[in-house]
C-alpha positions as CSV (number, residue, x, y, z in Angstrom):
1,X,79.0,103.5,41.9
2,X,78.3,100.2,40.4
3,X,80.5,98.0,42.9
4,X,78.3,100.2,45.8
5,X,75.0,99.6,44.2
6,X,75.7,95.8,44.1
7,X,76.8,95.7,47.7
8,X,73.8,97.6,48.8
9,X,71.8,94.9,46.8
10,X,73.8,91.8,48.5
11,X,73.0,93.7,51.8
12,X,69.4,94.0,51.3
13,X,68.9,90.6,50.0
14,X,70.7,89.4,53.1
15,X,68.2,91.6,55.4
16,X,65.3,90.1,53.3
17,X,66.5,86.6,53.6
18,X,67.1,87.2,57.6
19,X,63.8,88.6,57.9
20,X,62.3,85.7,56.1
21,X,63.8,83.1,58.2
22,X,62.9,85.2,61.5
23,X,59.3,85.0,60.1
24,X,59.6,81.1,59.4
25,X,60.6,80.8,62.7
26,X,57.4,82.6,64.1
27,X,59.8,85.4,65.4
28,X,60.2,89.2,64.2
29,X,63.4,90.8,64.2
30,X,62.9,92.5,67.6
31,X,61.9,89.0,69.2
32,X,65.0,87.4,67.3
33,X,67.2,90.0,68.8
34,X,66.0,89.4,72.3
35,X,67.0,86.8,75.0
36,X,64.8,83.7,74.5
37,X,64.1,81.0,77.4
38,X,65.1,77.7,76.9
39,X,67.8,75.9,74.9
40,X,68.3,76.8,71.1
41,X,68.1,73.7,68.9
42,X,70.5,73.6,66.2
43,X,70.2,71.0,63.2
44,X,71.9,67.8,64.5
45,X,75.1,65.9,62.8
46,X,74.6,62.5,62.3
47,X,77.8,61.4,61.5
48,X,79.2,60.0,64.7
49,X,76.0,58.2,65.3
50,X,76.1,56.4,61.9
51,X,79.6,55.4,62.6
52,X,78.9,54.0,65.9
53,X,75.6,52.0,64.8
54,X,75.9,51.5,60.9
55,X,78.2,48.3,61.4
56,X,75.4,46.6,62.8
57,X,72.8,47.0,59.9
58,X,73.0,44.3,57.0
59,X,71.9,43.9,53.9
60,X,69.3,40.8,53.4
61,X,69.1,38.8,50.0
62,X,67.0,36.4,49.2
63,X,66.6,33.7,46.4
64,X,64.3,31.2,45.4
65,X,64.4,27.9,42.9
66,X,62.0,28.2,39.9
67,X,59.0,26.1,40.0
68,X,58.8,23.0,38.0
69,X,56.0,23.3,35.2
70,X,54.5,20.5,33.5
71,X,57.7,19.6,31.4
72,X,60.2,17.4,32.3
73,X,62.8,19.6,32.2
74,X,60.6,22.5,33.3
75,X,61.6,24.8,29.9
76,X,58.8,26.0,27.7
77,X,58.6,24.8,24.1
78,X,60.7,27.4,22.6
79,X,63.3,27.2,25.5
80,X,63.2,23.4,25.0
81,X,64.4,23.2,21.8
82,X,67.0,25.8,22.2
83,X,68.5,23.5,25.3
84,X,68.4,20.5,23.1
85,X,70.2,22.1,20.1
86,X,72.8,23.4,23.0
87,X,73.5,20.0,24.3
88,X,74.0,18.4,21.2
89,X,75.8,21.1,19.1
90,X,77.2,22.8,22.1
91,X,78.1,27.0,21.7
92,X,75.6,29.6,21.8
93,X,72.8,28.8,19.6
94,X,71.0,32.2,18.5
95,X,67.8,32.8,19.7
96,X,64.7,32.7,17.7
97,X,64.0,36.6,18.1
98,X,67.1,37.0,16.2
99,X,68.5,39.3,19.1
100,X,71.8,37.1,19.7
101,X,72.6,34.1,22.0
102,X,70.3,33.2,24.8
103,X,71.5,31.0,28.1
104,X,69.1,28.9,30.2
105,X,70.1,28.4,33.8
106,X,69.6,24.9,35.1
107,X,65.6,24.8,36.4
108,X,67.3,24.0,39.8
109,X,69.5,27.0,40.1
110,X,68.3,29.7,42.4
111,X,67.3,33.3,41.2
112,X,67.5,36.3,43.3
113,X,64.1,37.1,44.5
114,X,64.4,40.4,46.3
115,X,66.5,42.5,48.8
116,X,65.7,43.8,52.0
117,X,67.4,45.3,55.3
118,X,67.8,44.0,59.2
119,X,69.8,44.5,62.0
120,X,71.9,42.5,64.6
121,X,70.4,42.0,67.8
122,X,73.2,40.3,69.5
123,X,76.8,39.5,69.1
124,X,76.0,35.6,68.7
125,X,74.2,36.6,65.5
126,X,70.5,37.1,66.1
127,X,69.1,39.1,63.3
128,X,65.7,40.8,63.1
129,X,63.8,42.0,60.0
130,X,60.5,42.1,58.6
131,X,58.5,39.0,57.9
132,X,57.7,40.2,54.2
133,X,61.1,40.4,53.5
134,X,61.8,36.7,53.8
135,X,58.2,35.5,53.0
136,X,58.3,32.8,50.4
137,X,62.3,32.8,50.2
138,X,64.3,29.5,49.8
139,X,67.4,30.6,50.9
140,X,68.7,33.8,52.8
141,X,71.6,35.8,52.8
142,X,73.0,38.3,55.3
143,X,76.0,40.8,54.2
144,X,77.6,43.1,56.9
145,X,79.3,46.2,56.2
146,X,82.6,44.8,55.9
147,X,81.5,42.6,53.0
148,X,81.0,39.2,55.0
149,X,78.0,37.4,53.9
150,X,76.3,34.8,56.0
151,X,74.0,32.3,54.8
152,X,70.9,32.9,57.5
153,X,68.2,30.5,59.0
154,X,64.6,31.8,59.3
155,X,64.0,31.1,63.2
156,X,60.6,32.5,62.7
157,X,57.9,35.3,61.1
158,X,54.7,36.8,62.3
159,X,53.1,38.7,59.6
160,X,50.7,40.1,62.3
161,X,53.0,42.2,63.2
162,X,55.6,41.9,60.2
163,X,58.7,40.6,62.3
164,X,61.0,37.9,61.6
165,X,64.0,36.7,63.4
166,X,66.8,35.3,61.8
167,X,70.1,33.1,63.0
168,X,73.6,33.6,61.6
169,X,76.6,31.7,62.8
170,X,79.2,34.2,63.7
171,X,80.9,35.4,67.0
172,X,81.7,38.7,68.4
173,X,79.3,40.5,66.0
174,X,78.3,44.0,66.1
175,X,75.2,44.8,67.4
176,X,72.5,47.6,68.4
177,X,70.7,48.4,71.6
178,X,67.2,48.6,71.8
179,X,65.2,51.7,73.1
180,X,62.0,52.0,74.6
181,X,59.1,53.1,71.8
182,X,56.7,53.6,74.3
183,X,58.8,56.5,75.4
184,X,59.0,58.6,72.0
185,X,57.8,61.8,71.3
186,X,56.6,63.3,68.4
187,X,59.0,65.8,66.8
188,X,62.3,64.0,68.2
189,X,65.0,63.1,65.4
190,X,65.4,59.7,64.2
191,X,67.6,58.2,61.3
192,X,66.9,55.0,59.0
193,X,69.8,53.0,57.7
194,X,69.1,50.4,55.2
195,X,69.3,49.2,51.3
196,X,66.9,51.4,49.6
197,X,66.8,49.8,45.7
198,X,69.8,47.8,47.0
199,X,71.9,50.7,47.6
200,X,73.4,49.2,50.8
201,X,74.4,51.5,53.8
202,X,72.2,54.4,52.8
203,X,71.1,56.7,55.4
204,X,68.3,59.0,55.8
205,X,67.3,61.3,58.2
206,X,64.1,63.2,59.6
207,X,61.4,63.3,62.6
208,X,58.7,61.2,64.2
209,X,55.8,62.5,63.1
210,X,53.2,60.6,65.3
211,X,53.8,58.0,67.7
212,X,50.8,55.4,67.5
213,X,49.2,55.7,64.1
214,X,46.6,53.3,63.8
215,X,46.7,51.6,60.3
216,X,44.4,49.1,60.8
217,X,46.8,46.3,61.4
218,X,47.7,44.3,64.5
219,X,49.6,47.0,66.4
220,X,49.8,50.7,66.0
221,X,53.0,52.2,63.9
222,X,55.4,54.7,64.4
223,X,55.0,57.2,61.7
224,X,58.1,59.4,60.7
225,X,59.1,61.6,57.5
226,X,62.3,59.3,57.0
227,X,62.9,58.8,53.5
228,X,62.1,54.9,53.3
229,X,62.1,53.2,50.0
230,X,61.8,49.5,48.4
231,X,64.9,47.8,50.1
232,X,64.6,49.6,53.4
233,X,62.1,47.3,54.5
234,X,63.2,45.5,58.0
235,X,66.1,48.2,59.1
236,X,65.9,50.2,61.8
237,X,64.7,53.4,62.8
238,X,67.3,55.0,65.1
239,X,66.8,57.6,67.9
240,X,69.6,60.1,68.5
241,X,71.2,57.9,71.3
242,X,71.9,55.1,69.0
243,X,68.7,52.7,70.2
244,X,66.4,50.9,67.9
245,X,62.8,52.5,68.3
246,X,61.4,50.8,65.3
247,X,61.7,48.4,62.1
248,X,61.0,50.2,59.0
249,X,58.0,48.6,57.5
250,X,55.5,50.4,55.3
251,X,55.6,53.3,53.2
252,X,52.2,55.5,52.2
253,X,52.8,56.2,48.2
254,X,50.9,56.5,45.0
255,X,54.2,56.2,42.9
256,X,56.2,53.5,44.9
257,X,58.9,55.7,46.0
258,X,59.2,57.8,49.3
259,X,56.4,60.8,49.8
260,X,57.9,61.5,53.3
261,X,55.3,59.2,54.9
262,X,56.6,56.0,56.5
263,X,55.8,53.8,59.1
264,X,58.0,51.4,61.4
265,X,56.7,48.4,63.9
266,X,57.6,49.8,67.6
267,X,60.7,47.9,68.7
268,X,58.6,47.0,72.1
269,X,56.2,45.0,70.4
270,X,58.7,43.6,67.9
271,X,61.0,42.3,70.9
272,X,58.0,40.9,72.6
273,X,57.5,38.9,69.1
274,X,61.1,38.3,68.7
275,X,61.1,36.3,72.1
276,X,58.4,34.1,70.9
277,X,59.8,33.2,67.5
278,X,63.3,32.3,69.1
279,X,61.4,29.6,71.3
280,X,59.3,28.1,69.1
281,X,59.1,29.7,65.8
282,X,55.8,31.3,66.0
283,X,53.7,33.8,68.3
284,X,50.6,32.6,69.9
285,X,47.6,35.1,70.9
286,X,44.6,34.9,72.6
287,X,40.9,35.7,71.1
288,X,37.6,35.9,72.4
289,X,35.9,35.5,69.1
290,X,34.3,38.7,68.2
291,X,34.1,40.8,65.2
292,X,34.1,44.7,66.2
293,X,34.0,48.0,64.8
294,X,34.2,51.8,65.9
295,X,32.0,53.8,68.1
296,X,30.7,56.8,66.4
297,X,30.1,60.1,68.1
298,X,26.6,59.6,66.7
299,X,26.1,56.6,67.8
300,X,28.0,57.1,71.2
301,X,25.4,60.3,72.0
302,X,22.3,58.2,71.5
303,X,23.5,55.3,73.3
304,X,24.3,57.4,76.4
305,X,27.9,56.9,76.6
306,X,30.2,60.0,77.7
307,X,32.3,59.5,74.9
308,X,32.9,57.8,71.5
309,X,34.8,55.1,72.9
310,X,35.2,51.5,73.2
311,X,34.6,48.6,70.4
312,X,31.2,48.0,69.0
313,X,30.8,44.2,68.8
314,X,29.0,43.3,65.4
315,X,29.7,39.4,65.5
316,X,29.9,36.9,68.1
317,X,31.1,33.5,66.9
318,X,28.7,30.9,68.2
319,X,30.2,28.7,70.8
320,X,33.6,30.9,71.4
321,X,34.2,32.3,74.4
322,X,32.5,35.8,74.0
323,X,29.4,34.1,73.1
324,X,30.0,31.5,76.5
325,X,30.7,34.6,78.6
326,X,27.1,36.1,77.1
327,X,28.2,39.1,75.1
328,X,25.8,39.7,72.1
329,X,26.0,41.7,69.2
330,X,25.4,45.1,69.7
331,X,27.3,45.9,72.9
332,X,30.1,47.9,73.3
333,X,32.9,46.5,75.1
334,X,34.7,49.8,77.2
335,X,37.2,47.8,79.3
336,X,39.3,44.7,79.0
337,X,40.9,43.3,82.3
338,X,40.3,46.7,83.7
339,X,42.3,48.6,80.8
340,X,39.8,51.1,79.0
341,X,39.2,50.5,75.2
342,X,39.7,53.8,73.7
343,X,39.5,52.4,70.1
344,X,38.2,49.3,68.8
345,X,41.8,48.5,67.6
346,X,43.2,48.3,71.2
347,X,40.9,45.6,71.7
348,X,42.6,42.6,69.7
349,X,46.0,43.6,71.4
350,X,44.9,43.6,74.9
351,X,43.0,40.1,74.0
352,X,46.2,39.0,72.2
353,X,48.8,39.7,74.9
354,X,46.7,37.9,77.8
355,X,47.6,34.4,78.8
356,X,46.1,31.4,76.8
357,X,43.1,29.7,78.9
358,X,43.2,32.1,81.8
359,X,40.3,33.8,82.9
360,X,39.6,37.9,82.3
361,X,36.9,40.4,82.6
362,X,35.2,42.4,79.9
363,X,33.1,45.5,81.0
364,X,30.5,46.5,78.4
365,X,27.5,48.9,77.9
366,X,24.4,47.5,77.4
367,X,21.0,49.3,77.3
368,X,22.3,52.3,79.0
369,X,24.4,50.6,81.8
370,X,27.6,48.7,82.4
371,X,27.9,45.1,82.8
372,X,31.2,43.2,83.8
373,X,31.3,39.8,82.5
374,X,34.0,36.9,83.1
375,X,35.5,35.6,79.7
376,X,38.3,32.7,79.3
377,X,40.6,33.7,76.5
378,X,41.3,31.0,73.9
379,X,43.9,30.8,71.3
380,X,43.6,32.7,68.4
381,X,44.0,31.1,64.8
382,X,45.0,32.9,61.9
383,X,42.7,30.9,59.5
384,X,39.7,30.7,61.7
385,X,37.4,33.7,61.3
386,X,34.6,34.5,63.4
387,X,31.5,32.9,62.0
388,X,27.7,33.9,62.4
389,X,24.2,33.0,61.1
390,X,22.9,34.0,57.6
391,X,21.7,37.3,57.1
392,X,18.3,36.4,55.7
393,X,16.2,33.3,55.6
394,X,13.0,32.4,53.4
395,X,10.9,35.2,53.5
396,X,6.8,34.7,54.2
397,X,4.4,36.9,53.3
398,X,4.8,40.0,55.4
399,X,2.4,42.8,55.9
400,X,4.8,45.6,54.9
401,X,4.1,48.9,56.4
402,X,4.1,52.5,55.4
403,X,7.5,54.5,55.2
404,X,8.1,55.7,58.7
405,X,9.7,59.0,59.8
406,X,13.3,57.4,59.8
407,X,12.5,56.4,56.0
408,X,11.7,52.3,56.4
409,X,9.1,50.3,55.3
410,X,9.5,46.9,57.6
411,X,7.5,43.6,58.1
412,X,7.6,41.1,60.9
413,X,10.1,38.3,60.8
414,X,8.7,35.1,59.9
415,X,9.0,32.0,62.3
416,X,11.5,30.5,60.0
417,X,13.5,33.5,59.9
418,X,13.7,34.0,63.6
419,X,14.7,30.4,63.8
420,X,17.4,30.6,61.4
421,X,18.8,33.8,62.6
422,X,18.5,32.7,66.1
423,X,16.3,35.8,67.2
424,X,13.0,36.4,69.4
425,X,12.1,39.5,67.6
426,X,13.3,42.2,65.2
427,X,11.9,43.4,62.0
428,X,13.2,42.9,58.3
429,X,13.5,46.1,55.7
430,X,11.4,45.9,52.7
431,X,12.1,49.5,51.3
432,X,14.2,52.7,52.1
433,X,13.9,56.5,51.2
434,X,14.9,59.9,52.9
435,X,17.4,59.5,55.6
436,X,17.4,55.6,55.7
437,X,18.4,55.2,51.8
438,X,21.0,58.0,52.6
439,X,22.5,55.8,55.4
440,X,22.9,53.3,53.2
441,X,20.2,51.0,54.9
442,X,18.9,48.2,52.2
443,X,16.5,45.7,51.7
444,X,16.9,42.7,53.8
445,X,18.6,44.3,56.8
446,X,17.2,43.3,60.1
447,X,16.9,45.9,62.7
448,X,17.4,44.4,66.5
449,X,17.0,47.7,68.5
450,X,16.0,51.2,68.4
451,X,17.5,53.2,71.0
452,X,18.7,50.6,73.4
453,X,15.0,49.1,73.0
454,X,14.4,45.5,71.6
455,X,12.4,45.7,68.5
456,X,9.5,42.8,68.7
457,X,7.8,43.7,65.4
458,X,6.7,45.9,62.9
459,X,3.7,47.4,64.8
460,X,5.8,48.2,68.0
461,X,8.6,49.7,65.6
462,X,6.5,52.2,63.9
463,X,4.7,53.3,66.8
464,X,8.3,53.9,68.7
465,X,9.6,55.7,65.5
466,X,6.6,57.7,65.8
467,X,7.1,59.4,69.1
468,X,10.8,59.9,68.3
469,X,11.9,63.7,68.6
470,X,13.3,64.9,65.1
471,X,15.9,67.0,66.9
472,X,17.8,64.3,68.7
473,X,19.4,61.4,66.6
474,X,18.3,58.2,66.7
475,X,20.2,54.8,66.9
476,X,19.5,51.4,65.3
477,X,21.0,48.0,65.7
478,X,21.1,46.6,62.4
479,X,22.2,43.2,61.1
480,X,23.3,42.6,57.7
481,X,24.3,39.0,56.6
482,X,26.7,37.8,59.2
483,X,27.7,41.2,61.1
484,X,25.9,43.8,63.7
485,X,26.5,47.4,63.7
486,X,25.0,50.7,65.2
487,X,23.4,53.3,62.7
488,X,22.6,56.9,63.8
489,X,19.9,58.4,62.0
490,X,17.7,61.6,62.9
491,X,13.9,61.2,62.2
492,X,12.4,63.5,59.3
493,X,9.7,65.9,61.2
494,X,6.2,65.3,60.3
């Protein structure tokens, strides 16, 4: 009886487990028993795939030489005395803390700096990894799965995309095939191979979580839930066909370890960068000399745009390509060379991939209408930010208005301020309250436009605010220091 009861419990447990599994898959027992359309997908076996691609994944070890300090032999005072005693008396000299002998390495002996991963691009020894893996290294060593080690030459590294290309001297080396990162799909299986925590040839698996995650970097990244940890950097993200679709580059973490959110550089972009690094050791990109921001839904609605897309120009570099083309702060860039700019992050990539000194067209939204302007693309200088005029000049003695329906007290700009800011009109904020204060407008901000209408002076501005519909949001073009942006406000009903 006892055995029958135990067997019954096991059967019941199995039924409960089965029902739970059906429910977790979104099926009822009746549904599960019925035939379903489409292929039934099981869990993949990665073993054959790993056997095939694993030999082309490498461990990258970097070293650097200790920097000399003020002293002739590069040793601090305590270590200097220990070295002096060792030279004269030989043997191991106990350390002053009583913990036993100490050994000082010569000051020119390389010390290990870090460990990363990479993969071989071709049989003649080109290797790809992350730029941050080799940044600052004096020597780079590449180790294969068969334990062969090569000293590598860094051909070039690009910090913007975090891609570096190395060269090792070898023949008939194993290498990986490149896939097409533009054709990946969220939900497909991928694996990562690398050296997390210096554990060589470690394989982890997961799925693509998002195809083009915008993290604020120069290019959108592939997001996956593959376990990626320190040391995985530079290793390949591989699809089920054994093709590289990305280079593991970043993780989102609070602890320093994997949280199931990792990011990889799309291989299509990495290969474009690698070709330039092979040829010249650097990457050249185009620029037009603007600083930009996202277009919010409220701003788009207030400006008459059909949707919240494009790049809002917050600053134009004086004398730069955009300035010469007639682009102004407050313009919304909708297209570049005919390609739609959906998000502000699209524009730097489109401009960056354009041939230097070539003519391009920019479609902008200004005062409720589209305009197309020609622009000549210049070379991007990593150390040259766009610069504008100063935000505030010396104040005159303005006539300050009362707070209006937007919660703003404003005054006219002095002639000196207009000259310094290169403006013909506008007003300066003297105080904020209500909706303006909540929108984080502040004293000293300069207001240039209200709902696409240029602001000439405080009298005209306050008269326009008095006519605003409190049921509709309004948009202000605001200049603060060197940047300009749109801010949406809803006026207070009187």
